[in-house]
C-alpha positions in Angstrom: -6.0 -23.7 20.4 -8.2 -20.8 22.5 -7.8 -19.2 26.1 -10.1 -17.4 28.2 -13.5 -17.9 30.3 -15.9 -20.6 28.9 -18.8 -18.8 28.2 -21.0 -21.5 26.8 -22.8 -22.7 30.0 -22.7 -19.4 31.6 -26.0 -17.5 33.0 -25.6 -14.3 30.9 -28.2 -11.8 30.9 -29.6 -11.8 27.1 -28.0 -8.8 25.4 -31.4 -8.5 23.5 -33.0 -7.3 26.9 -31.1 -4.4 26.8 -33.1 -3.1 23.9 -36.3 -4.4 24.7 -36.8 -3.3 28.4 -35.9 0.3 27.0 -38.4 0.1 24.6 -35.8 0.8 21.8 -36.9 -2.8 19.5 -37.0 -2.0 15.8 -40.7 -3.5 14.7 -41.7 -3.3 11.2 -44.6 -0.9 12.4 -42.0 1.5 13.5 -39.9 2.2 10.6 -40.0 5.4 8.9 -40.0 5.8 5.2 -40.1 8.6 3.2 -43.3 8.6 1.2 -44.6 5.4 3.2 -48.5 4.5 2.3 -50.8 2.4 4.5 -52.9 -0.2 3.6 -56.1 -1.6 5.3 -58.5 -4.3 3.9 -62.0 -5.1 3.5 -62.7 -8.1 5.0 -65.4 -10.7 5.2 -68.0 -10.5 7.7 -69.5 -14.0 6.7 -68.2 -17.7 6.9 -68.9 -18.8 3.4 -71.1 -16.5 1.3 -71.2 -15.4 -2.6 -69.9 -11.9 -3.6 -72.7 -10.3 -5.4 -71.3 -6.5 -5.5 -68.3 -5.3 -4.6 -68.3 -1.6 -5.2 -65.1 0.4 -4.4 -66.3 4.0 -6.4 -66.5 5.9 -3.3 -63.4 4.6 -1.9 -61.5 5.5 -4.7 -62.9 9.1 -4.6 -61.7 9.9 -1.1 -59.3 12.4 -0.7 -55.5 10.6 0.2 -56.8 7.2 -1.1 -54.1 6.2 -3.9 -55.5 2.8 -4.9 -58.3 0.1 -4.2 -57.3 -3.4 -5.2 -59.3 -6.3 -5.7 -58.9 -9.9 -7.0 -59.4 -8.7 -10.4 -56.7 -6.8 -10.5 -54.3 -9.4 -9.5 -55.3 -11.1 -12.6 -52.5 -12.1 -14.9 -50.0 -10.3 -11.9 -50.5 -12.7 -9.0 -50.3 -16.3 -9.3 -52.8 -18.2 -7.7 -51.8 -18.8 -3.8 -51.0 -22.5 -3.2 -50.9 -23.3 0.8 -48.4 -25.9 1.5 -45.0 -26.0 2.8 -44.2 -29.5 3.0 -43.9 -32.7 1.3 -43.8 -36.2 2.1 -40.2 -37.3 2.4 -39.4 -40.9 0.7 -39.0 -43.1 4.3 -42.8 -42.1 4.8 -43.9 -42.2 1.5 -42.4 -45.9 0.8 -43.1 -47.4 4.0 -45.6 -50.2 4.1 -47.2 -49.6 6.8 -47.7 -45.9 6.3 -50.6 -44.3 4.0 -50.5 -41.0 3.2 -52.4 -38.4 1.5 -51.5 -34.8 1.7 -53.7 -32.1 -0.7 -52.5 -28.6 -1.5 -54.9 -25.7 -0.6 -56.0 -23.0 -2.4 -56.4 -19.6 -0.3 -56.6 -16.6 -2.6 -54.4 -13.6 -1.9 -57.9 -11.6 -2.2 -61.2 -13.2 -2.1 -63.0 -13.9 -5.8 -66.4 -15.0 -6.2 -67.1 -16.3 -2.6 -65.5 -15.6 0.7 -64.6 -18.8 2.8 -64.1 -17.3 6.5 -64.7 -14.5 8.8 -61.6 -11.9 8.2 -61.0 -13.0 4.6 -59.5 -10.2 2.4 -61.8 -9.2 -0.4 -60.1 -5.8 -1.3 -57.3 -3.6 -0.4 -57.2 0.3 0.2 -53.7 2.3 -0.1 -54.0 6.0 1.1 -51.4 8.4 2.6 -52.2 7.2 6.3 -53.6 4.7 8.2 -56.9 6.6 9.0 -57.4 7.6 5.8 -57.2 3.8 4.4 -59.5 2.6 7.1 -62.2 5.3 6.0 -62.0 4.3 2.7 -62.3 0.6 3.7 -65.8 1.4 5.4 -66.6 3.0 2.1 -66.3 -0.1 0.1 -69.8 -1.6 -0.6 -69.5 -5.4 -0.1 -72.7 -7.2 -1.0 -72.9 -11.1 0.0 -75.3 -13.8 -0.6 -75.0 -16.0 2.5 -74.2 -19.8 2.1 -74.3 -22.9 4.0 -71.0 -22.7 5.8 -68.7 -25.9 7.0 -68.4 -25.3 10.6 -66.9 -28.4 12.5 -65.7 -31.8 11.2 -68.5 -33.8 11.2 -70.3 -31.0 9.2 -67.0 -31.4 6.3 -67.4 -35.3 6.7 -71.2 -35.2 6.4 -72.9 -36.6 3.6 -73.7 -33.8 0.7 -71.5 -31.3 2.8 -70.9 -27.9 1.1 -67.3 -27.6 -0.4 -64.5 -25.5 1.2 -62.1 -25.8 -1.4 -63.1 -26.8 -5.2 -59.9 -28.8 -5.2 -60.5 -31.0 -2.6 -63.9 -31.7 -2.8 -64.1 -34.5 0.1 -63.2 -31.4 2.5 -59.8 -33.6 3.2 -56.2 -32.0 3.5 -54.5 -34.6 4.9 -54.8 -38.4 5.9 -52.4 -40.4 7.5 -52.4 -43.9 8.9 -49.2 -45.3 10.7 -48.7 -48.7 12.5 -46.0 -50.9 14.0 -46.4 -54.1 16.2 -49.1 -56.6 16.4 -52.0 -54.2 17.2 -54.8 -56.6 16.6 -53.1 -59.5 18.2 -52.5 -57.6 21.3 -56.1 -55.7 21.6 -57.4 -59.5 20.9 -55.3 -61.3 24.0 -55.4 -58.2 26.1 -56.9 -58.6 29.8 -57.9 -54.9 30.2 -59.1 -52.8 27.2 -60.6 -48.9 27.8 -61.2 -45.8 25.5 -61.3 -42.5 26.1 -61.9 -39.2 23.9 -59.3 -36.7 24.2 -59.7 -33.2 22.6 -57.1 -30.2 22.2 -59.1 -27.0 21.6 -58.7 -24.0 19.4 -56.2 -21.4 20.1 -54.4 -18.6 18.9 -50.8 -17.5 19.8 -51.5 -14.2 20.7 -48.1 -12.6 20.5 -47.4 -9.3 21.9 -46.9 -8.0 18.4 -49.6 -8.7 15.8 -48.8 -9.3 12.1 -46.7 -6.1 10.2 -45.8 -6.0 6.6 -43.7 -2.9 4.8 -42.6 -3.6 1.2 -40.5 -1.0 -1.0 -39.7 -1.1 -4.3 -38.6 1.8 -6.9 -40.1 2.3 -10.4 -37.8 0.7 -13.0 -36.0 -1.5 -10.8 -36.6 -5.0 -10.7 -36.2 -5.8 -6.8 -38.4 -5.7 -4.2 -37.5 -5.7 -0.3 -40.2 -6.4 2.0 -40.0 -6.1 5.8 -41.8 -9.0 7.9 -42.8 -9.8 11.1 -42.2 -13.5 10.6 -40.5 -16.9 11.7 -39.5 -17.7 8.3 -37.8 -15.1 6.0 -36.4 -17.5 3.4 -40.0 -19.0 3.0 -41.5 -15.6 2.4 -38.6 -14.8 -0.4 -39.4 -18.1 -2.2 -43.5 -17.3 -2.0 -42.9 -13.8 -3.1 -40.5 -15.0 -6.1 -43.0 -17.7 -7.1 -46.2 -15.7 -7.0 -44.9 -12.5 -8.6 -42.8 -14.7 -11.2 -39.6 -12.9 -9.9 -36.1 -14.4 -9.2 -35.2 -15.2 -5.6 -32.2 -12.9 -5.8 -34.4 -9.8 -6.6 -36.5 -10.4 -3.5 -34.8 -9.2 -0.3 -37.1 -10.3 3.2 -36.1 -8.7 6.5 -37.6 -10.0 9.8 -36.7 -7.1 12.0 -37.3 -7.2 15.7 -40.2 -9.5 15.9 -42.8 -9.3 19.6 -43.1 -13.1 19.3 -44.4 -15.9 17.2 -45.2 -19.1 18.4 -46.1 -20.5 15.2 -48.4 -18.2 14.0 -46.0 -16.3 12.0 -44.4 -19.9 10.8 -46.2 -19.5 7.4 -46.7 -17.3 4.3 -49.8 -15.2 4.6 -51.5 -13.4 1.3 -50.5 -10.0 2.8 -47.4 -10.4 2.3 -47.7 -11.2 -1.4 -50.3 -8.6 -1.6 -48.0 -5.7 0.0 -45.0 -7.0 -2.3 -47.3 -6.4 -5.4 -48.3 -3.0 -4.3 -44.8 -1.6 -3.5 -44.0 -2.8 -7.2 -46.9 -1.5 -8.6 -47.0 1.8 -7.2 -42.9 2.1 -7.3 -43.0 3.3 -3.2 -43.1 2.0 0.0 -46.3 0.6 1.7 -47.3 -0.9 5.0 -50.0 -2.9 6.8 -50.0 -3.5 10.3 -53.0 -6.0 11.5 -54.9 -4.6 14.7 -55.8 -6.9 17.1 -59.4 -7.9 16.1 -57.7 -8.6 12.8 -55.3 -11.0 14.4 -58.1 -12.9 16.0 -59.6 -13.4 12.7 -57.0 -13.8 10.2 -53.8 -15.1 11.8 -53.6 -19.0 11.8 -54.9 -20.8 14.5 -53.5 -23.9 16.2 -54.5 -27.3 17.9 -58.1 -28.3 17.4 -57.2 -32.0 17.6 -60.3 -34.6 18.5 -58.8 -38.2 19.7 -60.8 -41.2 20.1 -58.3 -43.8 22.0 -58.2 -47.4 22.9 -55.6 -48.8 25.2 -54.8 -52.7 25.4 -53.2 -53.4 28.8 -52.3 -56.1 31.2 -54.0 -56.5 34.7 -50.6 -55.0 36.2 -50.9 -51.6 33.8 -48.1 -52.6 31.3 -49.5 -51.4 28.3 -49.7 -53.9 25.2 -51.0 -51.8 22.4 -52.3 -48.4 21.8 -55.0 -47.7 19.1 -55.7 -43.7 18.2 -58.0 -41.7 15.6 -57.7 -38.4 15.4 -59.9 -35.4 13.6 -58.0 -32.0 13.2 -59.9 -29.3 12.1 -57.8 -27.3 9.6 -59.9 -24.2 8.7 -59.7 -23.5 5.0 -56.1 -24.8 4.7 -53.6 -26.9 6.1 -49.7 -25.3 5.4 -47.8 -27.7 7.7 -49.4 -31.0 7.8 -46.4 -33.3 8.5 -45.4 -30.7 11.7 -49.3 -30.5 12.9 -50.7 -34.0 12.4 -47.7 -36.2 11.9 -46.1 -35.2 14.9 -48.9 -37.0 16.6 -47.6 -40.3 15.3 -44.1 -39.2 16.2 -45.1 -38.4 19.9 -47.9 -40.3 20.9 -46.0 -42.6 22.9 -43.2 -40.7 24.7 -40.9 -42.4 26.1 -43.6 -44.9 27.4 -42.7 -48.8 25.9 -45.7 -49.3 23.7 -45.0 -52.9 21.5 -47.6 -51.7 19.2 -49.4 -48.9 17.9 -51.6 -47.8 15.3 -52.4 -44.0 14.6 -55.2 -42.8 12.0 -55.6 -39.2 11.3 -58.3 -37.0 9.1 -57.7 -33.3 8.8 -60.4 -31.8 7.6 -61.3 -28.2 6.0 -63.6 -26.0 7.3 -65.1 -22.2 7.1 -62.3 -21.2 9.5 -58.7 -19.6 9.5 -55.7 -21.8 8.4 -54.6 -24.2 11.1 -51.0 -23.9 11.6 -48.2 -25.3 14.3 -48.7 -23.6 17.4 -45.9 -23.8 19.8 -45.4 -27.7 20.4 -47.6 -28.7 17.3 -49.0 -32.0 17.8 -46.9 -32.9 21.0 -48.9 -31.1 23.5 -52.0 -32.7 22.0 -50.5 -36.0 21.7 -49.0 -35.6 25.3 -52.3 -34.6 26.9 -53.9 -37.6 25.2 -51.4 -40.1 26.3 -51.2 -38.4 29.9 -55.2 -38.7 30.1 -55.2 -42.3 28.8 -52.4 -43.4 31.8 -54.7 -41.6 34.5 -57.8 -43.7 33.0 -55.6 -46.8 33.4 -55.0 -45.8 37.0 -58.7 -45.4 38.0 -59.6 -48.6 36.6 -56.6 -50.3 38.1 -57.2 -48.4 41.6 -53.4 -47.6 41.1 -51.6 -44.4 41.7 -50.7 -42.8 38.6 -46.9 -42.4 39.2 -47.2 -46.4 39.7 -49.1 -47.3 36.4 -46.3 -44.6 34.9 -43.4 -46.3 35.9 -44.4 -49.6 34.8 -44.1 -48.3 31.4 -41.5 -45.9 31.3 -38.1 -46.3 29.3 -34.5 -45.6 31.0 -31.3 -44.6 30.2 -30.1 -48.4 30.0 -33.0 -48.9 27.2 -31.0 -46.7 25.1 -30.7 -46.4 21.8 -34.5 -47.4 21.8 -36.2 -48.0 18.5 -39.6 -46.9 18.7 -41.0 -48.4 16.1 -42.6 -44.9 14.6 -41.2 -42.7 12.0 -40.1 -39.0 12.3 -41.7 -36.6 10.0 -38.1 -36.2 8.3 -38.8 -39.7 7.1 -36.1 -41.7 9.8 -36.9 -44.1 12.2 -37.0 -42.8 15.5 -34.6 -44.0 17.4 -33.7 -41.9 21.0 -30.9 -40.8 21.9 -29.6 -40.5 25.6 -33.0 -40.2 27.4 -33.8 -41.1 30.7 -37.7 -40.6 32.0 -37.1 -42.9 34.7 -34.9 -40.8 36.2 -36.6 -37.6 35.1 -39.9 -38.8 37.1 -37.4 -39.7 40.3 -36.2 -36.0 40.0 -39.5 -34.6 39.8 -40.5 -36.4 42.8 -37.4 -35.1 44.9 -37.9 -31.7 43.4 -41.3 -31.7 44.9 -40.5 -32.8 47.9 -37.4 -30.1 48.3 -39.9 -27.2 47.1 -43.2 -28.0 48.6 -46.4 -26.2 47.2 -49.1 -24.6 49.9 -50.6 -26.5 52.6 -53.7 -27.7 53.5 -56.8 -26.5 51.3 -59.4 -23.7 52.6 -63.3 -25.1 53.6 -64.9 -25.7 50.3 -61.7 -26.5 48.1 -59.6 -29.4 47.2 -56.1 -29.6 46.4 -54.0 -32.3 44.3 -50.9 -32.6 42.5 -51.0 -34.3 38.8 -48.4 -35.2 36.4 -47.5 -35.3 33.1 -44.9 -36.4 30.5 -43.6 -35.4 27.1 -40.8 -36.1 24.5 -39.8 -33.4 21.7 -38.0 -34.3 18.6 -35.7 -31.4 18.1 -33.6 -29.7 15.7 -35.8 -30.7 12.4 -34.0 -30.1 9.3 -33.2 -29.8 6.3 -30.4 -27.5 7.5 -29.3 -24.0 8.6 -26.5 -21.9 7.8 -23.8 -19.3 9.2 -21.3 -17.2 8.6 -18.6 -16.1 10.7 -16.6 -13.3 9.8 -13.6 -11.0 11.4 -14.0 -7.4 10.0 -11.7 -4.4 9.0 -12.1 -3.3 12.8 -11.2 -7.0 13.9 -14.8 -7.6 15.3 -16.0 -11.2 14.8 -19.4 -11.3 13.0 -21.9 -14.2 12.9 -24.4 -14.1 10.4 -27.1 -16.8 10.8 -30.2 -17.9 9.1 -33.5 -17.9 10.8 -34.9 -14.9 12.8 -35.2 -14.4 16.3 -38.6 -13.7 18.1 -37.5 -13.2 21.6 -35.2 -16.6 22.0 -32.2 -14.7 22.5 -30.4 -15.9 19.6 -28.1 -13.1 19.3 -26.7 -14.0 22.9 -26.1 -17.9 22.5 -24.5 -17.6 19.3 -22.2 -15.0 20.6 -21.4 -17.3 23.6 -20.4 -20.2 20.9 -18.3 -17.7 19.0 -16.6 -16.5 22.0 -15.2 -19.6 23.5 -13.6 -20.3 20.1 -11.8 -16.7 19.9 -11.1 -16.3 23.7 -13.1 -13.0 24.0 -16.4 -11.8 25.8 -19.4 -12.6 23.9 -20.1 -8.7 23.6 -17.3 -8.4 21.3 -19.1 -10.8 18.9 -21.8 -9.1 16.6 -24.3 -11.6 15.6 -26.9 -10.6 12.7 -30.0 -12.8 11.8 -33.4 -12.5 10.0 -32.5 -11.0 6.5 -31.9 -13.3 3.4 -29.3 -10.9 2.1 -26.7 -12.0 4.8 -26.8 -15.6 3.5 -28.1 -17.2 0.3 -29.9 -20.0 1.8 -31.6 -20.3 4.8 -34.9 -21.8 6.6 -36.4 -20.2 9.4 -37.0 -20.3 13.3 -39.7 -22.7 14.6 -39.5 -26.2 16.2 -36.8 -25.6 18.4 -34.3 -25.8 15.9 -32.2 -22.8 16.1 -29.5 -23.5 18.7 -29.0 -27.2 17.4 -28.7 -26.0 13.7 -27.8 -22.5 13.6 -25.6 -22.9 16.5 -23.9 -26.0 15.1 -23.3 -23.9 12.1 -22.0 -21.0 13.7 -19.4 -23.4 15.4 -18.2 -25.3 12.9 -17.8 -21.9 10.9 -16.2 -20.4 13.8 -13.6 -23.2 13.7 -12.4 -23.2 10.1 -12.1 -19.6 10.5 -10.0 -20.1 13.7 -7.9 -22.3 11.6 -7.6 -20.1 9.2 -6.8 -17.1 11.3 -4.2 -19.4 13.1 -2.3 -20.3 9.4 -2.1 -16.6 8.5 -0.7 -15.5 12.2 1.7 -18.2 11.6 3.3 -16.5 8.2 2.9 -13.2 9.9 5.0 -14.3 13.3 6.7 -17.0 11.6 5.9 -19.6 14.4 4.3 -22.8 13.9 0.4 -22.5 14.4 0.5 -25.4 16.8 2.4 -23.1 19.2 -0.1 -20.0 19.0 -2.9 -19.3 20.9 -6.1 -17.2 20.0 -7.5 -14.9 22.7 -8.3 -11.7 23.7 -8.7 -10.1 20.1 -5.8 -11.4 18.7 -3.1 -14.5 18.4 0.1 -14.9 20.3 2.9 -17.3 20.6 2.2 -19.6 23.4 4.2 -18.5 26.4 5.6 -15.5 24.8 2.3 -13.1 24.8 4.4 -10.1 23.6 4.7 -11.8 20.2 1.5 -11.3 19.1 -0.7 -9.9 16.5 -3.9 -8.5 16.3 -7.0 -10.0 14.6 -7.6 -6.6 12.6 -4.0 -7.4 11.5 -4.5 -10.9 10.6 -7.8 -9.4 8.4 -5.3 -6.9 6.7 -2.9 -9.0 5.9 -5.5 -10.9 3.7 -6.6 -8.2 2.2 -5.6 -7.8 -1.8 -2.5 -5.7 -2.5 1.0 -6.2 -1.9 0.2 -9.4 0.3 2.1 -10.6 3.1 0.6 -13.6 3.3 -0.3 -16.6 1.3 -2.1 -19.0 3.6 -5.7 -19.9 3.1 -5.9 -16.8 0.5 -8.4 -18.5 -1.6 -10.9 -15.0 -1.5 -9.7 -11.8 0.1 -10.8 -10.8 3.9 -11.9 -13.6 6.6 -14.8 -15.3 6.4 -15.9 -18.8 6.7 -19.4 -20.4 5.9 -21.1 -23.6 7.3 -24.3 -24.9 6.6 -25.2 -27.8 9.2 -27.8 -30.5 8.1 -28.4 -32.9 11.0 -29.1 -36.9 10.5 -32.2 -36.6 12.3 -33.7 -34.8 15.2 -32.1 -35.2 18.7 -35.1 -35.8 21.6 -35.8 -33.5 24.6 -38.0 -35.0 27.3 -39.0 -34.4 30.7 -41.6 -34.4 33.6 -44.0 -32.1 34.9 -46.2 -31.7 37.9 -48.6 -29.2 38.8 -50.5 -28.2 42.0 -53.6 -27.1 41.5 -56.5 -25.4 43.9 -60.4 -26.2 43.3 -63.2 -24.7 44.7 -66.2 -27.0 44.7 -68.5 -24.3 44.7 -67.8 -22.6 41.6 -65.3 -25.2 39.7 -62.5 -22.4 39.4 -59.4 -24.1 39.4 -56.0 -21.9 40.2 -52.7 -23.5 39.2 -50.5 -22.7 42.4 -47.2 -24.4 41.2 -45.7 -26.4 38.6 -42.4 -28.4 38.8 -40.7 -29.3 35.8 -37.6 -31.5 35.1 -36.2 -31.4 31.5 -33.2 -32.6 29.5 -32.1 -30.2 26.9 -28.9 -31.6 26.7 -25.8 -29.4 27.1 -27.3 -25.6 28.4 -25.5 -23.1 26.2 -27.2 -20.3 28.6 -29.1 -21.4 31.5 -31.1 -18.1 31.9 -32.3 -18.3 28.4 -33.6 -21.8 29.3 -35.1 -20.8 32.3 -37.0 -18.2 30.6 -38.3 -20.5 27.6 -39.5 -23.0 30.2 -41.6 -20.1 32.2 -43.1 -18.6 29.1 -43.9 -21.8 27.9 -45.6 -23.1 30.9 -47.8 -20.3 31.3 -48.7 -21.1 27.9 -49.8 -24.2 29.2 -51.6 -23.0 31.9 -53.6 -21.1 29.6 -54.2 -23.9 27.1 -55.4 -26.2 30.2 -57.9 -23.6 31.5 -58.2 -20.4 29.5 -57.6 -20.4 26.0 -60.2 -21.4 23.4 -61.7 -19.9 20.2 -65.0 -20.1 19.6 -67.1 -20.2 16.6 -71.1 -20.3 16.7 -72.8 -22.2 14.3 -72.6 -20.0 11.2 -69.1 -19.8 11.7 -68.6 -16.4 13.3 -65.9 -16.2 15.7 -67.1 -14.8 19.2 -63.4 -14.7 20.9 -62.3 -11.7 19.0 -60.7 -9.6 21.7 -58.9 -10.6 25.1 -62.0 -10.0 26.8 -63.5 -13.2 25.6 -59.9 -14.9 25.0 -58.2 -15.3 27.9 -54.5 -15.7 28.3 -52.6 -16.1 31.7 -51.7 -13.2 33.4 -49.1 -12.7 36.0 -52.2 -13.5 38.5 -52.9 -16.8 36.8 -49.0 -17.6 36.2 -47.9 -20.2 38.9 -45.2 -20.6 40.9 -42.3 -22.4 39.3 -39.7 -25.1 40.4 -37.0 -26.6 37.6 -34.5 -28.9 37.5 -32.0 -30.3 34.6 -31.0 -33.7 33.3 -28.6 -32.2 30.7 -27.6 -35.4 28.8 -25.7 -34.3 25.8 -26.9 -35.3 22.3 -24.3 -36.8 19.9 -26.1 -36.1 16.9 -24.6 -32.6 16.7 -21.4 -31.2 17.5 -22.7 -28.9 20.7 -24.5 -31.7 22.4 -27.5 -29.8 22.5 -31.2 -30.5 22.4 -34.1 -27.9 21.8 -36.0 -26.4 24.7 -38.3 -23.8 22.9 -41.2 -25.6 23.3 -40.7 -28.0 26.0 -42.7 -26.3 28.9 -45.8 -26.3 27.3 -46.2 -29.9 25.8 -46.9 -31.6 29.1 -48.4 -28.9 31.3 -52.3 -29.3 30.0 -52.1 -33.1 31.0 -50.4 -32.2 34.5 -53.3 -29.5 35.6 -55.8 -32.1 34.1 -54.5 -35.1 36.1 -54.0 -32.7 39.4 -57.7 -31.5 39.2 -58.7 -35.2 39.0 -56.6 -35.8 41.9 -57.7 -32.9 44.0 -61.6 -34.0 43.3 -60.3 -37.7 44.3 -63.4 -39.7 45.3 -65.9 -37.0 44.3 -65.6 -37.8 40.7 -68.1 -39.4 38.9 -67.2 -38.6 35.1 -63.6 -38.2 34.9 -64.3 -37.7 30.7 -65.1 -34.5 31.7 -61.3 -33.6 32.4 -60.6 -34.9 28.8 -60.9 -31.6 26.9 -59.5 -28.6 26.8 -59.7 -25.9 28.1 -61.3 -27.3 31.0 -63.8 -24.7 32.0 -65.4 -24.4 35.8 -68.6 -26.1 34.1 -66.3 -29.2 33.2 -65.1 -29.4 36.8 -68.7 -29.3 38.2 -69.8 -31.6 35.9 -67.0 -34.0 36.5 -68.5 -34.3 40.6 -72.1 -34.8 39.0 -73.4 -31.2 40.0 -76.0 -29.8 37.8 -74.5 -26.7 35.7 -77.5 -25.8 34.9 -78.5 -24.3 38.4 -76.2 -22.8 41.2 -74.3 -25.2 42.9 -74.1 -25.2 46.6 -71.4 -25.2 48.3 -70.2 -28.3 50.3 
């Protein structure tokens, strides 16, 4: 047994903060290394064009240039880059009511013959410093013959459309169809039906740290070490080994401190493959650090879904069936279709009782940058579509939004609830311990306890809108952890995955501290390095606390049992009569009879063995891999209060209330921080953020002057409450929280705008496209945005 404080559940200030707020983080762009060379890229200025000339002579002759590499130089050394990180599980592939068509996409490490999006790499320059590399890149003569680009999904699907990827001549990356219940019969007998089109625009994650890669290798040595600002070091390791024909054991990938990911750093990029190749070719270290312009045109975007939804319902607002067809613009590749697109199937119904549903998804290739899961990944898009559906139903019925919502909500009494849908892991979705009915009631109480500001000033209107969400969290296949006691008696946790600001070092330490009766600061946590554990997955999809946390708990418990067995021999006391606490093991009731954890460690070391218990290997280390049965479901309700300027259409989000259930809470401060940051991103998605391309496929939003993100001024006041219904699908009882705040915030803001405008609204469909620009607000009330609007 253990004694001491229960650290799980305490609001401990994350230990990582002590490093970051002092500017002491060690990012890939900060690392120093003797002989380090810099890499700069020559990138395409065109969306689609034929390369007619690529002359690197002048660049090679510049003093300080070590190498200039083009696609021809990679031939025979780097395998063609296939952009596909997911497979279709049997539970989906073999279901007779589901059909999927998943394609791999080709994204070359460096373009050869043609370029397929603005920013695509054409050549790489290696030089003694960054300034020289960039100067040399400017000397490369690139001549292009412009070709007609595929810019929109309509372009991609049109007869005779240009082909983005020759391997997929129909410009399709992924198609899906899923249904359950009697959809056709429900629509036939329904007294009411309505249709809407809800669009979630293209966005970029905008982490504080752009991408960076440093690779190092020595001449005559097979291995390569890569430091990358990535969420998935194990995936990067596998890709480098595969594309460079290496053994995975010879590739070490380290994710050092990472300044935010949000999904943009969740897949393998060509630069990671290329830098590893350059390090091995040159026999020394090379580094590339992305600038912000490169980030906008080369780092993957997210969202960009266009939903066409029909709903059949009763006169009292009870939903009978939903039919949805959506298009997704994938850019030139779609590495995570089961995450970005299938998540719509998994989350569209939310915690509403929908007896029949049909979803069709068509994901198409265009001449834009790759589309990957951005924070929420399919959930915000489906929540926005669903919540706007409820808003349209309420308008048609002349009923309050919450009345229509409640008519369809599931409660704890309905649990476990079989939805009829299949999750992306292939397992039928059965909600575990979800109570949206109580969440909505708590949300109303929270609003009453913590109201927004008062009456609107002249020319303004204020309103409150609502949104709801579910989130399948803790997706597999697994995550691993090892817990050790080192020669000093210190506890060491080694976990899979990598951290980008989720405070993993604090929460995992809290878990182990409770098992051994020590303070969390006495537990060292390490992750983000493929040399620590042989196998791992990564940090994304609100999975780390569930999977790595559970693996850590299981490993800690196994290690504690081994410690007790060794200490029992040392003290000649039965293990059941021992207590593990305060860095040692003592007899219960007789603390003077004790040994330290260092003593226990030394007793297991080879040599004249003092004990025999548990000595299948020297030292004290236990490892565990946690494989979840399926995901566990977080959920919640959000309300937003907005102020609308009727003269300009400008919307200010003044307050947001959130009630969520993330199961057992390991660290309330970490949970609060995750929700706060995600809500701010949700406000950005609702009103500000949108990647824009012109008709030639040229991106127009390539800096923070054009692509707006919320600052402290635009971020609203927040009030939060919790349900904390423990999950039974993992030993910690936790559910994920990393993405919850972003999922329903956009729909709550949209519904708040409609509530504020009230009887002035003549075209509510104007509020069905994100971001909601001021001109859309004015159009919703019938004002001509082509001329200045008179203030009412």
